N, C-alpha and C positions, 0 to 999 in steps of 0.2 A: 086643838092645841096638842092633845096627846097623840093624835094621828100624825101630826107634823113631826113631833119629837121622835116617834118610833121610825117614821120614814127616814129621818135624818140619820138615825143610828144604823139602819140597814144600808144606806148609801155608804156611810163611813166604813162599816165592817166589810162591805163588798170591795171597796177600794183597797183596803188593807190586804184582803185575800189575794186580789189580783197582783198587787205590788209584790207581795211575798212570793207568789207563784213565779212571777217574772224573775225574781232574784234567784230562786232555786233552779229554774230552767237555765238561766244564764250561767250559773255556777257549774251545773252538770255539763253544759255545752263546752264551757272552757276546759273542764277536765277531760272530757272525752275527745277533744279535738287535737290534743297533743300527739305528735308523731304519725298522724294519719296520712300525710302526703310525702314525707321524706322517703327516698329510696333506701333500701337496706344497705348494710355495710358491704355486702358481697360485691356491689358494683364498684366499690372504691379500693378494696384491699388488693395489694399486689400479690399477696400470698393466697393459697387455696385452702387454708385451714379454717376451722370454725371459731377460733379464738382471736378476735381482732386485737391489734395493738391499741394502746390507750388513745393515741391520737385519732383513731377511727371510731371510737365508741359513740361519739355523738351521732353517728349515722344509724344506730340500732333502732328498729321499730319496737316501741314498748310492748305492743300487742303480740309481736312475733318472737322477741328475744328474751331469754332468761336473764335474771340479774347477773351483772358482770362484776367480777371482783378485781379490785386493784389493791395490792398489799393487804389482802385478806379483809378488806372493807367493802361491804355491799354498797353499790352505787345506786342511788335513787334520784328521781327528778320529779318535782311537783310544782304546782302553780298556786300562788297565794298572793292575794291583794295586788294583782297586776305585776307581780315580780316572780322571778324564778329562783327557787332555792336550789342552787347548782349542786350536782353531786359528782361532777367530773373533776379529776385532779390536775389535768393539764389540757391545754388547747382551748379553743373557743367552741362552745356548743352551738350548733345551728339546727333548729327544728322548724316545723311548719304547722300552722293551724288548719282547721278543717275548711275554712273559707278560701284556702289557697294562698293566704298571705304568708310570706316567709318571715319567721321570727328569729332575730339574732340576739343571742344572749352573751354578754361579755362577763366572764367570771370575776368574782371578787376574791376575798380571802376565805378559806374553808377550814373547818375543823371536824374531827371525828367524834361522834357521841353515840354510844350504845349501838354500835354496828350500823349506824346511819350517818351519812355525810350531810351536813347542813352548812349553809353559807353564813358567815358572820357579817358579810357585806351583801346587801340585796342587789339583785341584777335587774335592770330595767328591761322589759320586753318591748320590742319595737316591731310593729307590723309594717313590712315594706311593701306588701301588695304585689300582685303579679299581673301579667297581661298575656294575651295570646300572641304567638309569634307574628311579627309584622312581615307579611309577604310582599315587601316593597319591590316594585319594578317600574320606576318612573323613567321618563326620557326627556331630553331637551326639545325634541320635536316628534310629531306623530310617526309611528312606523308605517311603512308602505307595504301592503300585502304583495307577496310575490317577489320581493327583492331576493337576490342571491343569498343563500345561507339562512333565511328566516326559519325560525323554530328549529335551528340546528341542522337543517337539511344539508347534505353534501353538495358541493358545487363541482360540476363536470366542465372541463374546458374543451374547446374545439381544437382540431388538428392545426388550424390556422394560427392558434395562439401558442404553439409549441416553443417558439423562440422566447416569448415573454415568460412562459412558465419556467424554462431553463434558467433564464436570467434571475428570476425570483429565487429559485433554489440555490443558485450560486451565491446569492447575496445574503440569504437568511437561513439556509439549511432546512427550510420548509417552503411550501408553495406560497410565496409572498404575493404573487399575482392574484391568486384566489382570495387571499386575505384582504387585499385592497379592494376587491369587488364587494365585500360584505360590509354592511353597516356596522359602525363601532358601537351601536346600541341595539343590536339584533336581539330578538327573543330566542330563548333556548329552552329545551324541554326540562321540566321539573322531575327529577328522578328520585325524590325522597319517598320513603314509605308514607302511606296515607295518614298514619297516626301522627306524623311529625307536624301536620297542619293544625292539630288540636293542642299542641304542646304550649304550656304556659311558662313564662320566664319572669324573673325578678324585675321589679321596676327600678332596682338600683344595681344594675350591672356595672362592672368596671369599664372604664373608657379605654379604647384601643388606639395605639399608634400603629398604623399599617405601613410597613416598610417594603418597598419594591426596588430591588437593585437591578440595574441593566447596564449592558455595554453593547454598543452597535446594534441595538434592537430595532426591528422594523417599526415604522411609524404606526401602521394600522393596528398591529398587535399591542403595542404599548398604549395607544390611546384607548383601544377597546378594553384593556385591563383597567385603566383608571375609571372609565365610564361605568364599567360593571361594578366596581367598588362603590362609587358614589350613588349610582342609581338603585342599588339593591341593599344598601346598608342604612339602618336607622341613623339619621344624622347626629342624634344626641349621644350615640355610642362611639362615634369616630372623633377622637381627639385631634388627629392629624393624619395626613397621608404623606409619607416622606419618599420621594423618588431619589435614589442614590445613583448618580451617573458615574460609573466606574471608568472615567477617562475615555469616553467615546470620541471618535474623530469625525463622525458623519455630521455634515452641516445641519441637517434638518433636526438634529437632537440638541441644537444649541439655541440660537435666538428664536427659531420657530416654535420650539417646545416651550420656552419661557413665556412667549406671548400667548400660546394656546392655554396654558395652565393659569394664566392670570384670572380667568373667569371662575376658578375654584379656590376660594379663600383658604381652605384647609390643606391645600397641596403645597408642599415645600420641595424645591429641587436642591439637593446637596451634590455639588460637583467636586469630585476628587481630583487632586492635582497630578496624580500618577496612577497607573494601573495597580489596583490592589487585589482584585479577584473577589469572587462572591463572598467568601468567608469574612475577610476584613472589611469589605464594603458594608456588609450587614452590621458589623460591630461599629462602624462609623455612624451608621444610621441610628443604632441603639443609643449611642452616646448623646445624641441631641434630642432623643424622643422624650415626650412628657406624659405619655399614657401609663396606666397601671399595667396594661397587657401589651406585649409586642406580638403583632401578627406579621409573619414573613410570608410574602407571596412572590412568585416568579413574575416576569414581565410579559408573559404570553399566556395569560389565563383569562377566564371569564367567571366571575362570582355569580352564583345562582341565587334565587329568591330564598330568603330566610337563612342565609349562610352564616351570619355573624353571631346572632344571639346564642345558638347552642354552644359555640366555642367559649364565649364569655361566661355563660352560666356554669359550665364545668370547672372553669378556673376559679370562679367565685365560690363554688362548692368546696374546692380545695386548691390552694395555690400551687401545690405540687403536681397537679394534673397538667400534663403537656398534651395538647389535643391537635388533631389534624382533621381537615374535612375529608369526606369521601371524594376522591379525585376522579372526575369524569374525563373521558378521553376526547380530545379534539384531534381529528385526523390531520396529520401534517401535510397531506396532499389535497384533500377535498374540504377540510375544515368542518366535516360532519361531526356533530356533537353526539356522543354516546354515553348515557348515564352508566356509572360504574355498578358492578355487581359485588357480592360479598367477598372481599379479599382483605388481607392484612399484610403488613410488612414482615419480611424475614431477611435472611442473608445467607450467602454461600461462603464456604470456608476460604475462598480466595478473596474475601472481603468485598463482595459485590452485593448490592441490594437486590432483593427478589420479592415479587408479589406472590403470596401464598394463599391457598384456600383457608378459610376459617376452620380450625380443627373441631372435632365433636365436643370436646370438653368446654370450649368457649361458646359454642352454639347452645349447649345445655345451660350454661351460666346465665345467658341473656334471657330476660323475661319476654321480650318482644322485639320486633324489628327496629325499634327506635333506640334500643339500649346501646351504649358505647361498646366498641369492639376493642378489647385489649390487644395491643400490637407489640411484638418484640422489637420492631424497628419502625421508623417512619421514612418516607421517601426523602424528606428534607427540604423540598422546594416550597411547601405550603404547610405552615403550622402556627399555633399560637402558644405563648408561654408567659407566665407572670414575670414581669420585669425583674422584681427582686429575686425570685427563684433562679432566673437565668444568671444573675450575677453571683448568687450563692454557689451555683454549679461551676463558676469560673468561665461563663459564656463559652465561646468556641476556643479550641486550642489555637492561640495566635501563631503557632509554628506551622499550621496547615496552610498550604499554598493554594491560591486561586480557587479551586473547586475539587471536590472529591473526598469521600469518606467522612466529611463533617457530620453527615446524618447518622452514621454508625457511631461515631464518638459521642454524640449527644444522646443517642438511644441507649447505649450501654450505660452511660453516666446517669441518666435519669432513673432507670430501673435499679441500678446497683446502689444508688445513693439516696433512696427513699422516695422517689417520685413514681409516676406511672405514665405510660403512653397510651393514648386512645385515639381511635378513628371514629368519628361521629356520623352515623347514617343520616342524621337530620341536617347536616351541613354539607353542601355540595359545591365544588369549584371545578370548572373545566380547565384542562391543561393541554397545551400542544406538546406532545412527546416527539422529540426529534433524535435522530441517530447520531448526529454530530453537532459540534458548536461552530458558529461562523467566525469565531475569534481565535486568537492564538494563545498558547501557554508559553511563558518565557523559557521554561526548561523542557518543553515538549509535553504533550498531554499525558502520555503513558508514564514518563518518569515522574511527573508531578503527582499523578494519581497513586502510583506505587509508593512514593515517599510518604504521602499522607497515610496510606494504609499501614505502613510500617510503624508510624508514630502511634496510631490508634491501637494496633496489636501489642506493641511494647508496653503501653501504659495500662490497658484494660483487660487483656485476655490471659494474663498469667501464663501458665505452662501450655495453655491451648494455642498460644501463638505458634508453637511448633507445627501445628497442622497447617497454618497459613504459609509458613516457610516451606513446608513439604510440598505445598501446591505451587509455590513460586521459588524454587531453589536458587534461581539466579539472583535473588535479592539478598541472600546470605552475605553479610559483611558490608552491604551498601550503607551509606550514611543517611541517617534520618534526623540528625540534629539533636540538640539538647532537650531532653524531656524531664529533667529533674524537677522543674516547677510543677509539671502535671502529675508526676508521681507523688509529690508532697501534697498537692491538692487532694488527690484520692485518699491519702492517709488522713488528712485533716477532716475530711467529710465522713470518715469511718464507713466507707462503702463496703458492700458485700463483695465477695470474690466472684470470678467468672463462672465457677462451677455452680454457685447459687443461682446465677442468672440462667444457666442452661437447665438446671433442675426445676426451677420454679416459673420461669417466664417463657422458655422455649424448649420444653421437654421433648418435642417431636423432632428436633434437629438431630440428625444422625451423626455420630462421630465416625469419620472415615477410617478405614484401615490404612495405617501408615507403612506397614511392611509390604511394599508392592514391587512389581517388576519394572514398571515404566509409568511415567506421568508426564502430562503436558499436551502440547499440540501433536496431532497425528498427521504427518505430512504424507501426501501421495507422491511416490517416486516417478510416476508416469505423467500425472497432471501437475507440473511444476508450479509451485506457488499456491496450491490449493490444499486445504486441510479439512479433515472430518469436522462436521458442524451439526449441532443439535437443531439448528434452524428454528430455535425458540418453540419447538413443538415436539411431537413424538416420532416423526419420520426423519431419519438421518439423511443428510445430504453433504454436498461439498460447497465450500465458500472460500474466497481468498483468505489466506492466513493473515491475521492482523496482530498477533502478539498480545492481545488483551486477556487471554484466558477465556473466562465466561463460557460462551457457547462452544468453545473449542478446547475445553479442558477435560481430558479423559485420563483415566488410570487403568492399568492392566495389573491385576493382583495375582498372587501365587496360586489361587484356585482356578485361574484361567478365565475369569470374568473381566469384561471391559466395562468400566463404570463411568457414568456421567451423573454427578451429584448423587441423588438417591436412586438412580435407575441404572439398568444394565442393558447391553445390546442383546436383542432377542429377535426371533423369527416372527415376521408379521403374519397374522391370520389371512391377510389379503395378498395374494401372490400374482405375479405377472408371468407371462410366457417366457420373457427374456431372462428371468432369474428369480430367486427368492429374496423378497424385500427384507431389509433389516430396520427395526424400529427400536425405540426405548421402551422398556417395560419394567414393572416392579421386579426387583432382583430375586424374589421368591417365586416368580412365575415359572411354570413348566416350559415356557417357550425360550427362556434365557439360554444362550449358547455358551458352551465352554470352548475356549480358543487355545490354539498353540501359535507361538510367534517367536521368531528370532530377529534381532536387530537388522533393519534394512531388508527384511524378507517378507514373505507372505504372512497374512493373518488367516489361519486355517480353522474351520469348524471341525472340532475333534470327532463329531458324530458322522457327518456326511462327507468329511474330507474335501469339502468345497472351499474355495478361497473368497475372501472379501474383495469386491471389485466395485468400480464406479458404474452406476446404471445409466440408462438412456438419458442423454442431454445433461448429464452430471447432476440430476435432481435427486437421485436415489442412491443408496448403497445396497448392493445385492450380493448374494452368494452365487458364484458361478463355478463351473469346472475349472480346476487349476490349469494354468497355461503359462507361457513365457511372457504374457502381456505385462508391460511395466506398470500398468494401473493396478495390478494385484500386489505390488510391493509398497510397504508402509514403513514409516519411521517416527517414533516418539522422539521428543527433543531431549529426554533424560531417561536413562536406564539405571537399574540398581541391582546389586547382588543380594544374597540372602541376609546379609548383615545390614542392609540398608544403605550401603555406600554407593555413590554414583560411579558408574563405569563407562 
């Protein structure tokens, strides 16, 4: 009897011990798990300082960051009875527990007590859970090995197909014949960093409305676009796919397209009654969208595996994140698919978008290859944005016509008005880059593009707009429409000025010298209709004058240097027997040439006294002994005196 009693006491005491131990361990686990998974504030802040603004303080790691003060009150955060005693004075705190579950805390009312902030209303903690990225790549039918273009392989055509190839180019401004040979569900190479395949994302990502605008698009590229979205997107994350037909006239884009899309319940076709252009077509699609996030895509793209979740996660982290996928290249001739390398968006002062290498300070900030890349601008064709934030920013300027500069307007506005732009290495989408559009602009493409540029410069660039007009002096006095509502929008949003943008977001952009001798196209007097051209590389050549600026925009300063963007004309280290080749080099290089030139006359190397001439087959620019050859005479379209007045 005594034995049984003692044995019973031992069992009871043992049980109490283990229960107590479990409670202690669970309590320790709960306390130690806070902030172990959330990325630090450095990834989110648009500034480069060490003191984050209050709205970003929920991103601090407790183990890495010192106490943060707000109005001289120490901020603390603790866990108690399944609730969070919030210590943040504004915004919504988002933290993560050790198990990988994302915890969302919605703040109540808070009061200050003895240098500690505690909540008078408790905040319920909710574990959302996470999942590995879904690398979906489903098809409606099995892929056939060896088909043209499989795995992104380039497709070469035969000489016998030359007429079909030409017809395709005339119809689409890319090799439509090759595109039609390729399956609309082809496999493409996965160019993501390896770590992307181990990334986890919230089980409660916002739903996306995917908007694809098109006009006169080729059948195979449009259908391939839609299939890539559907086949490689988690269906629970796609609220809808909206195809906006911007008044196409081609018959196959009418009833045939309607019938084809009937098999996809989430696809809606919105047909516009008149030509609106990309900008207003996107706005029409946004107006009928129902998702929390708007994803804009071009109509000749291919979404890659795992493309959507990274975009939605970053917007879930902060609704003011505007994010773009890494854009892979699809060759317009062969449709070969090439994964992108590390670049980000920039711009040139004549208001053209440029791809730029990632600068050292941004490479240092990023912890690994999966980290978002802060980008001063985005290309504009492919990006995702929180719908509410898009409207807060005033969407696109409705005064912008058809296409052009809308990406710069959005880029400046996002950064200057409290948001951030990022390119995500874990999200990849292929895009067909083409040199021209197969459709017409009502006012002409150059006039439309320049008018749009003027509107953006006038609203957002402050006094720096003078640099743009110095690059395009012919635009001075041209009409750009009423911008009063956009100026008022900027004032209401209390945005930063453009100097802040240059200092904090794009510090490496060089401010050009405005007091120069000549600027613009450099026409050759012997090769009529041809201009000096950077050829999108470092070796200079000749190309038909097109009036767009860009690759043909050169300046001649009073120090005798000829400049193209951040580079100067210099002597190449690789020379030919026919003459000394001329290339673009850093303006501090010892190879940079000092020139002398008078209007309509020779451009002469001050050192060798040789003249700039056209090389063999018009592919190169070279220094040759001066002669009476008319190909040694050049003319800028605008010359200036010492006071900066055009002469």
